[in-house]
TORDRENMAR-85805 format. One record per residue: x, y, z of N, C-alpha, C, O, CB in turn; residue in one letter. Coordinates in steps of 0.001 Angstrom, whole numbers, plus 500000, padded with zeros to 6 digits. Glycine has a CB too. Example, Ala and Ser with C-alpha at 12.3 -4.5 7.8 and 13.67 -1.06 7.14 Angstrom:
REM TORDRENMAR-85805
513190494310507800512300495500507800513200496700507800514236496681508465511308495527509046a
512850497750507080513670498940507140512900500030507870513409501138508039514084499402505725s
***
This chain:
REM TORDRENMAR-85805
500814499134500096500269500459500414500303501637500149499958502543500909500364500651501137m
500700501745499103501702503200499034501384503987499276500268504162498789502206503731498136n
502031505533500411502122506150501602500776506796501391500012506791502356503425507073501874a
500197507606499747499111508108500243497584508026500139496559508694500278499326508945500081p
498203506385499699496657505364500613496872504912501433495808504430501821495910504174500154k
498036504549502465497440504587503565496921505382504948496232505186505949497862504033503707q
498073506852504031497515508326504902495853508446504461495045508485505388498536510086504247s
495445508493503328493687508005503494492897507328504147491685507503504279493236507502502765a
493884506123504798493186505076504978493093505356506628491948505064506975493874503669504359n
493648505678507425494325506531508307492916507895508638492241508265509598496008507131507393v
493031508156507559491620509424507805490444509110507791489615509912508222491421510494506825t
490052507864507294489408507693506964488467506588507757487365506149507430489842507715506025g
489302506283508940489099505332509844489117506260511514488560506007512583490389504085509553y
490072507437511056489820507939512333488522509101512376488107509557513442491230508555512826l
487883509546510829486690510355510869485772509169511084484667509558511462486381511327509518a
485859507862510971484547507215511136484563506527512947483646506014513589484409505834509719a
485888506779513298485827506810514517485347507989515750484735507930516817486867506488514576l
485873508854515094485076510469515261483441510964515419482783511877515919485406511204513962g
483254509647514598481322509606514333480875509437515257480084510052515973480515508565513503m
481740507913515324481005507130516108481082507850517904480477507781518974481692505492515855a
482022508383517402482071508950519546480793510449519465480106510882520390484690510058520343f
480863510978517879479859512130518075478055511449518627477079511854519258479815513035516278c
478466510322517951476255509878518024476161509483519352475207509691520102475376508133516864w
477757508591519743477496508137521051477292509329522197476425509335523071478670507215521410a
478422510440521942478211510868523002476639511925522688476030512177523728479672511549523512g
476098512426521564474408512709521663473611512113522248472842512685523021473748512663520684f
473572510460521983473160510332522935473069510579524483472056510576525181473227509804522705n
474424510801524863474561510813526486474349512756526721473910513193527784476589509988527123i
474744513691525552474444514838525898472926514595526144472370514575527242474880515884524904v
472592514489525422470498514521524805470293513636525747469081513824525648469720513795522861s
470383512593526830470057512231528028469939513408528982468879513889529384470959511291528442r
471738513994529434471210515399530145470328516084530436469826516610531429471431516103529880m
470148515969528951468881517399528825467318516648529183466396517181529801468762518239526704a
467345515188528564465949514550528840465779514686530233464685515104530612465786513010528418g
466478514468530911467078514510532871466727515725533199466623515859534419468988514393533373r
466400517095532305466384518909532937464813519006532884463799518313532796467315520466531664s
465290520412533004463423520976532670462804520880531674461607520730531430463044522311532713v
464456521058530575464041521727529075463110520048528342463328518839528421466062522378527850l
462358520677527865461277520271526784462253519824525748463378520197525416460173521550526219s
461375518833525326461326518269522869461211519799522254461683519926521124458968516972521888p
460776520689522717460745521566522379462069522312522081462633522507521004460016521928523038f
462505522782523716463206523075523787464767522931523191465612523825523141462857523011524474d
464906521426522718466286521049522858466232521112520824467154521485520098466658519169523998m
464884520627520397464699520990518793465167522643518531466155522895517841462850520768518300m
464413523627519107465280524746518665466446525070518945466982525867518175464875525648518860a
467429524443520430468784525052520581469383524474518953470200525009518204469757524373522215i
468659523268518804469461522201517665469269523274516302470106523369515403468460520250517372r
468329523840516349467745524249514521468765525354515083469931525020514870465551524781513797f
468646526416515655468838527699515512470335527688515471470754528487514633468168528553516572s
471473526900516246472747526975516461473247526583514873473811527518514304473220525988517756v
473113525312514080472637524699513108472782525597512008473816525966511451471387524252513347s
471607525890511782470946526165511124471802527642510565472372527752509480469631526067511759g
471706528599511541472319529790511178473916529680510847474745530435510338472055530746512298l
473925528715511246475577528503510389475737527931508984476662527976508174476540527418511192i
474327527290508964474410526403507486473674527049506464474257526853505398473772524866507547a
472819527620506336472023528841505910472508529480504412472187529326503234472216530004507118l
473766530531505413474846530613504444475816530211503171476452530837502324475225530623504882p
475537528568503558476203527581502117475415526979501702475564526192500767477274526522502210f
474197527241502400472832526350501775472403526738500797471788526119499929471640526255502482f
472696527831500849471461529458500180473179529376498740472693529635497639471228532132502150l
474019529239498662475057529415497824475283528144496974475900528095495909476234529798498599r
474627527034497681474869525329496673473566525516495687472405525923495693474620523355497902r
474858524766494586474259524551493107473152523531493034473023522596493824475387524051492089d
472375523794492026471499522657491871470827522322493235471104521349493937472298521437491320a
470010523167493465469046523296494911468288522186494597468011521880493438467997524783495223p
467881521467495735466690520789495171464918520431495181464351521020496101467093520009495296l
464382519932494676463570520737494631462421520567495931462468519718496820463125520641493285a
461095521947495695460848522668497155459918521298498196459857521234499424459609524459496834p
459439520562497400459212519359497886459271518445498641458502517951499465459322519053497593a
461028518096498027461701517181498318462617517343499759462713516603500737462383516984497153r
463183518531499458463553519746500273463103519459502103463715519130503119462574521201499489l
461454519871501678460669519749502653460208518614503409460179518625504640459880520208502311m
459773517433502561460299515933502377461441515928503271461162515667504442460762515479500792t
462895516198502951464101515320503970463514516281505427463211515604506409466419515673503385l
463381517681505525463428518491506467462604517639507545462951517287508672462924519895506053a
461412517416506856460476516160508152460845515624508606461009515651509826459673515208508079v
461203514779507779462155512718507792462645512811509023462250512618510173463912512177506494f
464101513332508198464923513708508873465999515166509989467091515230510553465137513245508190g
464552516247509715465283517267510712463773516828512118463712516021513046465423519561509806g
462916517756511618461663517819512818461621516255513401461916515941514554459860518306512040l
461135515234512219460328514065512917461523513116514127461318512525515187459662512858511398g
463084513435513090463234512500513962464108513104515343464309512503516399463905511320513181y
464550514489514962464435514852516355463894515138517158464529515297518201464723515289516616t
462001515445517181460734515269517848461265513913518941461654513831520107459313514888516579f
461008512917517749460896511936518285461979511274519456461619510548520384460710511322517294f
463159511636519223464821511182519683464603512129520977464770511480522010466480511723518384a
464280513470521204463906514477522313463147513570523084463576513174524168463067515862521883y
462148513233522667461096512677523249461765511518524243461579511166525408460065512152522114s
462310511268523568463032509563523841463330509471525143462941508712526031464559509146523036g
464681511073525090465211511047526299464817511357527395465384511235528481465961511481526304f
463747511803527128462827512650528323462529511010529223462262510934530422460880513743527489a
462630510133528515461523508765529532462714507917529624463043507614530771459820507682528564f
463550507395528502464758506249529009465643506268528777465665507276528071464817505163528818a
467122505706528801467774506178529811468776506248527926468461505928526780468161505104531652p
469704506698528419471104506290526982471081505195525962470704505299524794472587505799527617a
471730503682526823471698503142526189470438502503525431470825501839524470472358502729526621a
469206502506525563468312502626525047468466503031523185468417502416522120467729503493525984d
468733504854523801468408505032522552469718504902521655469696505450520553467703506327522439a
470824504233522045471895503708521440471231502255520976471903501748520078473234503672522458g
470049501440521375470161500046521170469153500232520136469412499692519060469907498966522419i
467820501021520248467064501477519169466853502166518838465692502510519058466403501377518983v
467390502740518301467633503915517323468645503285516411468350503077515234468207505371518043v
469825502972516896470591502299515451470129500616514999470111500211513836472516502235515807n
469843499953515981469172498500515498467876498819515071467160497922514625469040497306516676g
467376500273515167466090500155514806466270500744513305465265500476512646465034500932515842g
467005501290512740466646502272511484467598501138510243467481501289509026467468504400511750m
468423500143510830468218499190509271467749498186509143468024497504508156469196498782508596p
466867497751510120465674496793510538464645497204509558464193496495508659465105496959512167l
464225498810509913462940499007509249462894500115507593461981500534506880461996499743510592i
464769500252507565464482500356506153464548499384505518464028499411504402465122501100505535t
465280498026506031465330496942505294463315496367505071462804495759504131466554495764506286a
462879496725505947461741496597505054460306497152504454459235496696504053461538495875505347l
461163498823504705460283499592504297460763499305502869459884499469502024460232501029504906v
462506498736502200462664498665501083461660497570500548461049497589499480463988498514500880s
461634496736501411461176495145501140459692495485500374459317495262499223460954494027502869a
459150496003501309457480496778501005457144497599499315456254497347498503457331498361502394v
458642498979499243458134499656498391459118499717497118459009500190495986457785500874499002m
459911499173497662461135499111496115461839497420496039462792496949495419462971500572496457l
461001496939496841461117495135496059462537494226496296462952493198495761461077495264494056g
463191495305497593464681494686498520464305493350499018463200493222499545465189495692500072y
465187492227498900465142490817499111466834490859499574467968490940499104464588489773497592r
465880490710501186467799490120502121467871488804501470467081488158500782467909489728504449p
469564488524502082470218487101501748469962486522502942469863487148503997471831487011501347g
469884485717502858469609484868504331470982485471505054470676485820506195469587482764504194p
472432485721504773473073486645506275472644487728506251473083488257507272474630486952506505r
471854488651505554471098489481505602469464489745506910468844490568507585470925489278504247a
469554488249506470468024487633507094468457487392508567467750487786509495467361485942506281l
469824486631508800470045487233509710470727487950510837471006487692512008469788486971509763l
470860488805510135471367489967510618469691490819511296469314491001512454472341490839509140a
469328491012510546467544491450510894467026490650511622465883491075511786466463491479509734l
467165489623512244466636488509512804467510489318514680467002489471515790467343486577511790g
468517489530514302469882489341515884468941490950516057468312491089517106472669489369515513l
468896492021515074468610493117515037466701493257516163466330493948517112468757493437513211t
466077492215515335464551492439516189464913491594517512464207491896518474462895491666515255g
465561490922517670465660489810518937465891491227519666464789491646520021467109488285519030l
466825492033519986467597492746520289466520494128520627466572494753521686468720492746519209g
465868494339519859464999495654520020463451494998520680462754495852521226464775496568518237l
462942493698520662462174492811521794463121492921522989462960493942523658461915491088521351i
463857492272523301464511492338524329464836493774525232465308493614526358465532491749523889l
464623494954524817464666496168525100463148496561526023463002497023527155464921496917523677i
462078496111524887460835496438524867460803495304526376460732495642527558459873496142523213g
460867494200525908460097493678527480461232494635528561460848495242529560460249491340527872t
462365494591528178463568495289529753461718496616530106461278496972531200466325496912528775n
461267496893528956461216498647529480459524498327530309459155499012531263461157500310527589s
458775497322529792457427496862530477457659496229531269456673496050531983456494496228529879l
458799495556531694458360494404532951458746495149534394459665495965534331459417492696532816f
458178494952535555457813495760536661458943496010537303459276497134537679456853495221537526p
459629494925537474460574494773538227461968494773537645462988494298538145460306493756538847g
461816495390536504463720495880536038463451497460535626464351498043535021464635494773534168s
462082498244535980462339499363535082462067500074536303461134499898537087461463499655533626v
463403501242536376464338502402536711463612503808536488463497504654537376465686502322535765h
463192503927535326462666504855534906460603504365534613459975503352534303463761505233533560f
460239505997535002458862505875535194458730505932533737459480506749533204458054506958536147k
457646504994532646457096505177531705458178504785530309458074505261529178456563506533531916h
459223503770530795460941504322530032460295503236528624461015502887527689463201503526531240r
458919502873528755457909502190527390457892503430526597458297503392525435456043501584527780w
457359504785527236457009505523526029458607506571525504458681507326524534455434506607526529i
459614506284526441460506506424525719460836505516524212460810505830523022461338506351526622g
461068504585524763461516503791522871461085502964522100461481502093521325462558503112522628d
459669503670522680458616503830521821458701504976520506458636504798519290457520504149522754l
458903506405521453459556507558520613461013506849519990461220507141518812459906509071521721s
461609506330520368462744505727519796462569505000518564463150504965517479463292504903520680f
461819504571518961461482503675517656460988504690516719461670504709515694460297502426517878l
460191505396516729459593506836516165461260507415515297461599507258514124458890508192517913g
461913508014516310462834508430515320463985507382514497464610507649513471463539509455516043a
464022506288515202464504505705513493463587504831512916463770503647512632465948504770513391a
462552505529512760461444504939511965461532506658510862461178506818509693459591504426513189t
461995507435511613461413508554510779462865508782510221463002509820509574460549509961511631s
463872508051510352465724508503509914465414507454508567465718507724507405467566507795511444w
464730506188509032465198505087507831464430505841506697465013505870505613464625503207508049a
462734506696506808462528506683505912463387507674505358463541507797504143461424506655505815l
463865508275506078464554509888505347465820509597504206466152510327503272465458511043506855y
466354508389504579467524507565504005467703506950502804468636506954502000467719506670504661g
466275506243502837465740505500501402464868506523500828463941506208500083464802503975501594i
465231508237501273464294509133500170465848509843499999465700510998499600462553510350500834c
466760509621500117468374510126499492468810509678499120469713510171498445469327510464499889l
468590508006499180469741507368498205468410507024496681468715506891495495470742505413499200r
466784506957497375466399506977495843466440507914494655466502507658493452465336506787495825q
466350509967495813466566510954494634468336511548494622468784512633494251465330512409494915w
469061510302495203470184510599494913470556512122495667470853513048494912470232510501493408r
470545512249496442471269513417496726472318513747497791472176512968498733470443514178496886v
473134514451497955474315514147497993474344514667500154473539515393500738475366515180496483r
475190514159500561475206513949501680475527515697502693475131516009503816476304512685501713p
476294516413501789476260517455502037475358518658501769475308519690502438477065517532501798l
474615518336500618473264518807500344471916518934501330471001519705501620472934518014499385d
472446517662501620471170517316502451470636517601504040469577517695504661471191516042502383a
472742517703504366472463518104505765472145519545505465471116520042505924473721517860506883t
472960520230504732472876521886504721471505522387504729471027523187505533473559522546503413l
470825521721503564469128522114503107468427521239504604467576521900505198468432521143501012g
468740519881505178467892519961506648467195520960507466466050521336507716468604519659507503v
468845521306507872468882521997509027468583523789508976468333524676509792470290521622509552v
468850523623507009468320525298507071466860525859506899466242526872507229468997526053505947s
466539524302505989464662524761506378463745524123507616462551524384507762463615524221504984v
464420523349508372463770522782510254463901524407510853463091524912511630465311521210511571s
465145525102510285464959526301511367464484527480511338464433528338512219465875526648511792m
464078527481510098462796528193509177461367528366509289460580529312509295462701527655508130l
461310526928509386459955526071509936459671526629510965458748527419511168460032524561510274v
460681526133511876460265525552513463460600526721514528459793526950515429461290524021513959y
461741527423514419462227528647515151461173529470514995460906529964516090463537529302514666l
460110530028513756459258531004514379457793530209515081457219530877515941458878532172513125p
457185528812514737456206528367515422456822528202517019456004528454517903455666527046514695t
458004527857517391458285527570518437458768528505519431459123528147520554458919526770518261y
458789530153518868459181531274519352457243532052519610456938532571520684460502532096518043l
456592531987518849455441532241518794454184531417519926453316531915520644455326532032517412l
454647529738519628453322529200520541453666527503521404453055526557521902451752528962519174f
454837527902521176455126526931522118455823526677523643456941527169523800455637526391521478l
455500526280524247456836526157525658457707525968525491458250525326524591456957525343526634p
458434527003527167460281527143526297460531527248527658459794527959528343461031528758524973k
461675526508528264462193526526530136463804527055529486464457527539530410462201524296531406a
464082527063529002465631527340528111466047528312529256467097527951529788465596528223526174i
465501529458529786465218530088531054465813529718532326466632530351532992463995529997531245d
465143528323532613465274528012533789466703526849533984466703526017534891463815527501534182q
467399526924533378468414525988533425469857527113533077469787528070532305468052524602532187v
471174526681533897471936527700533801472107527669532277471573527023531376473182527628534687p
473135528693532336473548529333530948474486528053530837474130527366529880474352531120530877a
475305527651531350477289527030531167475885525345530283476006524863529157479034526418533997a
474905524992531245474134523664530312473929524451529077474038523549528246472423522926530962f
473784525146528640472689525986527557473832525854525833473658525473524675472377528355528349v
474906526413526630476002526543525683476286525194525262476411524714524136477246527234526255a
476385524526526783477232523029526557475989521810525462476481520864524846477589522133528708l
474780522032525430473515521808524577473577522390522726473522521772521663472231522762525515q
473748524209523163474218524271522035475481524023520876475342523971519654474008524953522134c
476379523928521436477872523524521280477510521485520851477942520674520032479001523991523282l
476997521482521426476746519679520537475597519093519985475586518104519251476948518457521452y
474575519780520389472825519694519213473617520465518198474131519582517511470824520806519839q
474037521752517678474066522806516974475009522761516114475017523277514996474119523801517619g
476482521639517037477446522163516060478446520196515753478830519669514709478666523921517082i
478484519900516648478786518493516820478436517067516202479083516118515760478498518391517790i
476354517563516493475479516587516246475148516721514946474906515773514199474402516574517066a
475113518557514461474185519463513986474771519267512186474307519329511048474346521220514893g
476040519009512870476666519751511034478482518499511371478743517667510501477234522914511053l
479170518585512288480317517610512250480071516211512259481073515531512033481137517812513298l
479424515837512380478910514446511964478963514651510414479849514276509646477284514022512585a
478155515131510214478132514644508636479601514945507861480225514307507014476828515566507745s
479822516062508469481094516183507877482412514737508067483160514382507156481590517629508603v
482384514198509312483090513370509129482542511654508496483114510630508124483664513508510336l
481405512030508627480667510477507619481545510590506029482268509901505309478269510734507160f
480837512126506087481546512152504375482515512215503625482672512295502407481374512791503797t
483426512151504869484820512114504803485588510418504560486354509941503722485258512842506258t
484901509906505771484550508237506248484631507608505279485555506833505034483188507805506835a
483379507905504342482025507113503636483571507205501840483904506299501076479552508666503565n
483998508562501888484381508906500704486193508075500120486767507916499043484310510672500896l
486491507751501608487976507523501869488597506500502033489694506191501569488349507994502732t
487525505601503089487938504044503394486162503262502804486424502082503035488459503756505687i
484480503242502164484065503597502029483309503499502962483646503683504131484053503566501269g
481822503098502460480305502480502890480338500625504583479702500206505550479570501625500565p
481549500333503756481114498902504041482144499293505249481479499320506284481384497402502790i
483410499582505492484245500104506325483611500478507799483437500000508920484795501225505625k
483284502211506660482691502625507612481191502701508274480568503684508675483047503422507458t
480810501229508245479431500720508772479839499738509994479094499554510956478488499856507501s
480888499234509872481942498129510493482086499206511882481741499000513046483747497720509341l
482692500345511302483437501239512083482085501339513931482239500912515075483675503110510780v
480978502091513264479482502389513593478890501480514417478045501904515206478635502446512438l
479190500163514398478612499241514997479038499225516393478683498325517154478798498108514349t
479974500433516841480462500166518491479263500662519266478695500206520258481986501118519055v
478919502360518084477852502795519106477187502526520513477316502830521699477087502709518590v
476066501456519311475157500855520829475992500709522095475567501392523027474502499183520637p
477046500005522345477694499541523077478783500412523908479064500304525101478070498655522421a
479365501380522861479934502847523415478395503866524668478368504468525741480347504042521398l
477506503498523668476592504154524511476242504234525862476176505188526636475785503936524167s
475972502713526022475576502350527248476822502168527874476556501748529000474680501207527300a
478322502282527713478599501747529093479397503499529221479928503605530326479774499875529277l
479490504219528740479654505866528663478866506138530141479277506458531257478743506761527039v
477078505748529393475993505587530799475933504873531628474851504505532087474903505406530704g
476980504500532028477149503727532997477649504695534223476920504840535205478073502603532563i
478895505338534131479387506496535098479090507694534521479738508508535179480891506508535416p
478444508319533612478472509779533583476924509854533935476518510858534520479024510547532060l
476178508987533651474311509430533946474001508405535084472856508389535536472947509051532302l
475162507352535690474296507006536486473433505520535970472589505410536860473479508274536640g
473266504589535202472163504242534084472653502599534482473264501790533783472424504997532078e
472365502528535248473301501195535140472320499815533783471131500021533541473396500381537328p
472866498901533283472134497800532393471525496738533306472061496393534359473184497043531333l
470285496200532811469708495160533250469919493758532576470376493964531452468499495499533264q
469821492879532731470531491726532228469267491637530325469942491519529303470365489962533857v
468091491686530175467595491998529283468428493213528246468728492839527112466419492252529840p
468648494110528512469311495383528088470724494717527214471023494705526019469737496478529625a
471370494210528410472327493772528428472679492773526516473330492971525490472183492994529940v
471697491697527110471574490856525785471180491554524735471574491195523624470665489773525843c
470120492961524901469902493488523814470719493837523040470917493457521886469352494214523911g
471198494534523607472643495267522895473729494152522624474728494550522023473456496509524040l
473700493211522871475039492184522114473735491464520977474413490805520189476143490529523640v
472583491340520658472282491019520068472295492378518816472619492138517653471401490326520645a
472033493295519121472044494248518193473205494674517420473255494954516222471623495182518726v
474281494678518439475599494833518031475987493612517400477150493836517065476485495189519113s
475703492472517047475992491368516294475480491207515306476037490493514473475867490436516757i
474049491895514981473499491669513896473812493081512842473416492970511682471985491312514260g
474694494721513352475144495257512732475955495128512579476374496069511905475054495885512751a
477425493746512980478388493355512425478095493150511458478478493772510467478939492605512815l
476986491797511476477005491539510033476423491601509166476302490835508210477147490861509769l
476051492402509369474896493699508589476293494196507315476204494024506099474221495660510225g
477502494824508059477349495451507187479070494941507217479994495740507063476579496954507260a
479240493561507432480565492921506983480423492696505950479220492693505690481068491844507513w
481349492368504679481212491395503163482517490860502782483600491418502602480685492316501724q
482045489306502683483828489123503040484728490028501716485896490372501897484401486967502924p
483994490324500429484405491470499587483866492287499158482665492181498910484816491313498785r
484549493381498918484162494407498863483730494858497220484253495872496756485143495102499564e
482879494155496484482779494641494785481856495236494625480823495192495294482678493692493679k
482164496086493426481083497126493040479497496647492693479150495667492034481644497838491744p
478981497267493096476982496550493448477037495584494126476359494624493760475901495863492134g
477773495471495241477726494235495549476100494860497021476365495870497673479752493447496116a
475139494380497210474362494542497975474383493979498964475211494183499852473565494480497621s
473218492930499015472640492034500464472115493183501481470945493518501295474095491005501399d
472776493799502471472428494795503755472696495330503295471822496122502943472751494965504996l
474076495596502743474634496733502405473553498123502286473540499304502631475341496377501112l
472797497270501659471846498880501013471115499389501933470752500564501887470646498734499745d
470737498414503086469434498825503862470564499423504935470273500378505654468096497409504448a
471755498845504980472216499799506134473145501324505796473542502234506524473189498800507079q
473226501087504525473720502373503816472847503221503501473401504105502847474358502194502686a
471473503471503655470165504092503559470405504701504988470535505915505139468741503040503283a
470443504049505751470517504227507194471675505423507898471565506326508727470865502738507703s
472550504991507252474381504982508198474316506197508313474796506621509364476127504478507376s
473687507322507275474268508403506897473831509379508437473093510344508239473650508915505244f
474087509229509256472869509548510118473617511052510757474835511190510640472409508086511468r
472880511994511341473469513236512664472279512533513338471114512163513190473416515470512432q
473560512601514358472751512656516089471579513421516509471178513349517671473683513258517167p
***
């Protein structure tokens, strides 16, 4: 391997690993907000005001803008819908559940929707990966409903919200692939349109609690939600995808559920119960099977198509 190729690979792996930490950190920081007085409406306002103000000037300069209807659809699924469900989930369920349900649910739902709408037919290994992912989600659901293991009131509401976030992002990913939208165009367009649509509604009609938390905490959320989660993650994704490819990028991202769960134990004091651990293992193995390909051939599909449709995720 020549030096430029090796250097590019190192850059790609570092970008993918950085993106994995962005996603895991999003689960932790968002759970901190969920345990505060901040509502999902406040969190959406923080995210879109910061990321939108940064992205809007660049979005307006982009060539060949998307059709308004398609852009609004992407903003509904990948911006407003995803964030509303995700932040609602963090008000009720621990960070570990987000890592398992959202990251596990996206490829599963993507494959199901693709099978119904696009004629996608998974092979044996893909079916095994999807089965393990489904088993992990069932274990998490059982853990939420079983009275003896519930450490969070109405945890099941949070898990259903995370499933809604996974569904919203899966639909967003399918639209991206079907319309062949470039990741940077999608990121800039989604956050810009989401800001323009959401902020007036929030300021005029929705309840607000931002003034009830310390300024330092709001600054942390602005930094993470608006810049790291809203913008940096997509830049890292693009770098990793272009240098090491979607297969290797997806392989690195299989660490996100475990990383979220393990970091949540000391930082948030949220222990893992046995069903959650089993669900975490099942989802992680399923993601690994779905992302791994013995050979990286042009046009190789299997579960990779479903994985790739959902792997471009802003946290």
